[in-house]
N, C-alpha and C positions, 0 to 999 in steps of 0.2 A: 428551530428544530435542533435535534441532537445530530451533529454531523462531525466527522473526523477525517483527516487526511492521513493515510498510512504510508510511511516511507521506511526505508531500510538502510542498514549500514553498507549494503552492497546489493548486487543482484543475486538471486538464488538463495536468499536467507529466509524465505517463507512468508513474504508479505501477503500473498494471496491466501494462504492457509490462515494466517492471523486475521486478515480482513474478514474471512468467512466466520471465524470464531467470534469476532467482534459483532458481526451482523446477527449471529445466533444469540449472543448475549443481549443485544439491543431488542431482539424480537420478544424477549421475556417481558419487556416494559412497553413496547410499542407495537401496535397491530400491523403497521405498514413500514417495513424497512427495505432499503434498496442499496445495492452496491453499484459502484461506477468505476470503470477502468478507462480514463480519458484517452490514454495513449497505449496501444498494444502493438508490440513489434514481434512478429512471429505468429503465423496463423496455421490452423489445422483444418482439414476438410471435414465438413459436417453435412448431414442431409439437407440443411438449409443453405449450404454454401460455406465459404471460408470464414472462419471465426477464430477468436482468441480463446485459448484454454483458460486463461485467467478470468476473462469476462464470463465464460460459461460457468466456472466455479462460483463466481459472485452471484450469478443469477440463481444458481441452485440454493444458495444460502439466503436469498432475498425472499420476501413474502408478497411482493407485487411484481407484475410483469410490465415492462415498458418497451417502447421501440428500441432496437439495437442502436439506432442513431443517437439516442440519448445516453444510454449507459455505457456505450463503447464507441464514441464518435470517430476516433482515429484508429483504424486497423491497418497495419502495415505488414506486408507479406514476409519480409526478411527478419530473422532473429538477430538484429544488430542494435547498436545504440540508436535511439529514435531519430536523431538528426541524420544519421547515415541511411537508415531504413526509409526515411521520408525522401531523401535525395534520390535513392534508387527507384522509389515509387513515383517520382516526379511530382511530389506534393510538398507543401509547407505546413508545418504545425502552427496553427494560429491560437494563441492563448486566449484571446478574447472570445473566440468561438467555443472553446472548451468551457470557459466560465459561463457563457450563455447556456450551454447544454446542462451544466450542473445546476444552474438556477431554475431552469425549466423542470429538470428531473426532481428537484426539491418539492415541487408542487404535487408530486404523486406520492410522497412518503412523509412519515413522521420522524424518521431517523435515516441517516445515510452514512455510508463508508465510501470514501474516494481513495482508491489505491493508486499510488504513483508508480512510475516506471523506474526500475533500477534503484540507484541510490539517490539521495536528496538533490544533488547537483548534476544529475545525468543530463547531457545536452539534448534539448528538444529541437533546436535549430542553431544556426551559427550565432544567433543573438541571445537565445534564451535557454534556461535550464529548468529542471523540475522545481527548483527553488522559486523561480519566478512564477510558475503555475501555483504552487502552494501559497505564495504571498498574495497572488491575485484572488485566490479563493478565500483566504483569510480564515481557514478552519483550524481548530486545535489539531496538533500533530501527534501521532502515535509512532514511536520509533521501534522497529523490529531489529533486534541485535542478534545476528547469526553468530553463535558461539563457536569460534575457531580462532586459531592463532592470528593476532592482529586486530581482533575485534575491539579491544579497549581503545586503541587509537581511533578507529573508525567511529566508534560510538561517541567518544568525546568530541571529535571534530564535527560530527553530524549535529549533536546537541548544541554546540556552540554556534554553528551556522544557522540552525533553526531559530535560536533566540536572537541572533544578530539581525534576522529578517523581521523582527518584531512579532514573531509567532509564538504561541503558547505550546510548549512541550507538555502534553497532557499526561503522558506516561510512556513506558517502554515495556517491551516483552523480550525475555530471554528465550531464544530458540536453540536448542542443543542439536545443531545440524551435523556436528562432527563427533561421533561417538568415541573417537580416539583422542580427542583433545585433552591435554594435560591440565589438571587443576581447574575444571570448569566452575566449581563452587567458589573458589577463591576469586575468579574473574567476576562472577556475579556479585560477590560481596563487595569488591572494589567499585563496581558500577553503582551499586545501591548507595554507596557513600558519596559518589562523585557526580552522578547524573541528577540534575535538578528537577526530578519528577519521580513518581512512584513506579515500582515494578508491578505490572498488572498481571503478569502470568510468567511461569517458568515451565516451558514446554519440553518434555522429555523426548529423546530421539525415539522414533518408531518406524518400523518397516511398513506399517499400514496406518498412517495417521488419520484421525477422524476429528474434524474441527468441533464436532458436537460434544466431545469429551473434554475440551479444554476449559479449565476453571479460570476464566478471564474476568477480572474485576473491572467493572466499568469505571472510567475516570469520574 
């Protein structure tokens, strides 16, 4: 199946927005697309109970409905690094369980987008990081680069770490999250020369972003 793991140069760089745009693009080719948020830290109240805003957004962009235990198996109340949120919740994030959920979820769809938590090496437990989860899943990786001061270092480090894990960097997205950033076009030009993957989208800053308007080129 067509499946991708979406990670970012940091938290708050637009991974969920890009994941939804990727699902929207995949839906043009595949009738059944589904998003997955394996680990969500920070929940909001809904009529059905406490849930993750990221998982809700991914469901909105998906074309099939699945049990929440599959598309968002670990939901932690506190908006902290997952290992701290899990500790406060008195639980432990089990990568094998997350992989099993992803494999089962894959039976319901023709294409899938798995959104990681935070940056690529965000701690999931004292022993494991998001990189370990990505490696266990073995999916091609899409890197969301939040354009702000420091993003060049973060992008190059992330790409180097992804490749060191034996994973394919399928592409990257430039997300202009800081409208006051100096020389954003020069930063994108540098990354186009130095990242070993194609630029799939250049997302302008918007006060009311709509993932359906993103011109995202599928890898």
